[in-house]
N, C-alpha and C positions, 0 to 999 in steps of 0.2 A: 636890392640888397636884402639879406636876411637880417631882421631886426635884432635877433638874439646873438648871432655870430658875426655880424657885419661882413658876411661873405656872400657873394652873388648866389642867388638861388639856382640850383641845377635845372637846366632846361629839361622839359619832359622828354624822356627817351622815345624815339620813334621806333615803332615795331617794324620788323621785316614783314613783307607781305604774307609769307607762310605762317609767321607767328600771329599776325592780325587775323588771318583766316581761322586758325585754330582757336583763337580767343573767341571769335564770333560763334564758332560751332559749340564750344564749351558753354557759353552763355545761353545759346539757343537750347541746348540740352536741358539746362536748369529751367528755362522758361517753359518749354513744352512739358517737362516733368510736373511742374506746378499747375499750369493753366490749360494744358491741352493745345489744340491747334487753332483755336478761335483767334480772331483779330486780324487786322490788315498788316501789310509790311511796314507801314508807317508806325503803327503802334508797336510792332515787334522791334523795329530799329530803336525806338525810344526806350523800350524795356531793356534792350541790349546795350544801351549807352553809346550808340553810333548813329550817324546820319543815314537817312534812307538811300541817298546816292552812294555812300560808302558800302552799304549792304549790297546794293545792286552791282557794285564793282566786283564783289567776290562771288555773289550768287545771283544769277539772272532773274530768279523768281523765288517766291516763298516755297514753291514745290521743290526747287533745286536744293534749298536749304534743308527742307524736311528729308529729302532723300539722303543728304549727307549725314544728317543726324541719325537717321535710321541705320546707315551703314556703320556709323561709329558705335552705336549702342548695341546693335544686335550682331555681335561677333559670332563667327562660326569657326570652331576648331576642327581642322581636318583629322587630327588624331582620334577624334571620337569614333569615326567610322572604322578605323583600323583597330581600335580597342575592342569594339563590339564584335568584330569578326575574328579575333585572335583565339582560336580554339586550343592553343597551348595553355590557356588559363581557364580555370573553371568558370562556367557561366555566371554563377553567383558573384564571384569576385569581379568579373568584368562589369556587371551591372552596378555593383557597389561603386567601382572606380568611375564609371561613366557618370552616373547620376550625382555623385558627390562633386565631380568637376563641373557638370552641367549646372548644378545648383549654385555653384560659386559664381557663375556667369549671370544667370537669370534672376537670382533672388536679391537684386539690387533695386533701390527705389526707382531710378530712371528707367530700368528695363521694364519693370512691372507696370508702372504708371503710363509710360509712353505706349507700351503694347496695348494696354486697355483703351487709352484715348484713341489710338489709331484704329482699333477695332470698332469703336463706337461712332467715330466721326469722319473717318477717311476710308471709305469703302474700297476694299481691294488691296490696301497697303500691306496687310499682313499675309495675304494669300501666298506670296512667294516664299515667305518664311515657313508657313505651315505646310506647303508642298514639300519643301526640303526636309522638314521634320518627319513627314510621312515616309518619304522615299529613302532618306539617309539614316533614319533612326528606327521608326516604328516597324517597317517591313523587315529590315535586317534583324532586329531583336526577335521578332516573331519567328524568323527562319532559324535563328540560333536556339530558340526554345524548342522548336520541332526537332531539331537535330539532337539536342541534349536529352530529350525525353522520348525519342523514337516515335514521333507522331507523323502521320501522313500529311502531305500537302493538302490544302483546301481544294475542294473539287469544284467550287463555284465562287462567283464574286460575292454572293450573299454570305457564304461561309467565311471568306476572307475578311469581309467587313465586320462580321461578328468578332473575329479575332482582333481586329484593329481596335474595337471598343475596349477590349481587355487592357491593351497597353495605354489607351487614353486614360483609363482609370488610374494607372500608376503615374503617368505624366502629370495629370491634372492634380493629383494629391500633392505632388511636390510644388507645382506652380502655385497652388492655393496657399502654401506657406507664405509666399511673397505677398499675396493679396491680403492675407490676414494682417501682416505687418505694415505694409505700405499703403493700403487702401482703407482698411478698417481700424488700424491702430491697435490691433490686439496682439497680445504676446504670442510668441512662437517658442517651440522647445529650445532650451539652451544648448542641449547636445544635438546639434543638427545632424551630425554623422549618424548617431544612433537612430534618429528619427527616419532618415532616408533609408538606411539599411533595413529598418523594420518594414518600410513600405515595399522595398524590393523583395523581401522575404514573403510578404503577403501575396505579391504578384506571382512569384515562382511557386508558391504552394497552391495557389488557386487556378492560375491560367492553364497549366497542363491538364488539370482535371476537366475544366470547361471545354478545352479543345477536343479532348477525347469524347466528351459528351456530344459535341457537335457531330463527330464522326459516327457515333452510335445512332444519332437521330437520322443521319443521312442513310445509314444502312437499313434502318427500320422502314424508311419511306420507299425503298426500292421494291418493285413488284415481286411478289413471292415467286412468280414464274421465272424471273431472271436469276434467282438464287439456285434453282433446281437444275441439276445436270440432266441432259436428255438420256432417257433409258433406251438401251438396245434390246430389240426383240431376240429372244433365244431361238436358235435354230437346232438346238440339240433334241435328242429323243426325250419323250415324256414318259 
């Protein structure tokens, strides 16, 4: 009986299996955000407020739970790829829209900290995401820059990788806003939109010039003989 109301205390509500599973995942996200991936499943279950057998009922191993957390935290929006490729919109506006939306996904405490922890202590776990980032974002953005600024395709893997470094600079600058806030505890610009648009502007003002410079360096390295047209001997009267 409840001493204050003289009414029977309500029995603790039993969660449905899918609700319990989601609760475990949510608490695991909080745990990994704070502490990384160290510790046994017994310690993890205690931290989550469940028994180890219950944890195993929903996730057969710690790796399975980590995989689920990873899929929950690192969401990927298919619209991003369509947005980048939509040439009915100016490239500047496309990149503004993409990186503002992308920032709204990644500049969260759990995203930044879990991504860093996984990179430091769980070899290979970020590889799939980074491969997708390269193939679905980096290479398409570079293709759109070449199209917008009338720049030739790269002629070698080395030239392509030099271009990829250019977009890494843009991407890393935005990612680092999250590191400053959620790892170092430093302030970030209040006007996030303006800050991101500024970074995009810097990329679009610098990258095309560097890409053209790469083409010029390639042309300069070609043997002089390959540039000269063969001359025909004259058969006319002298």
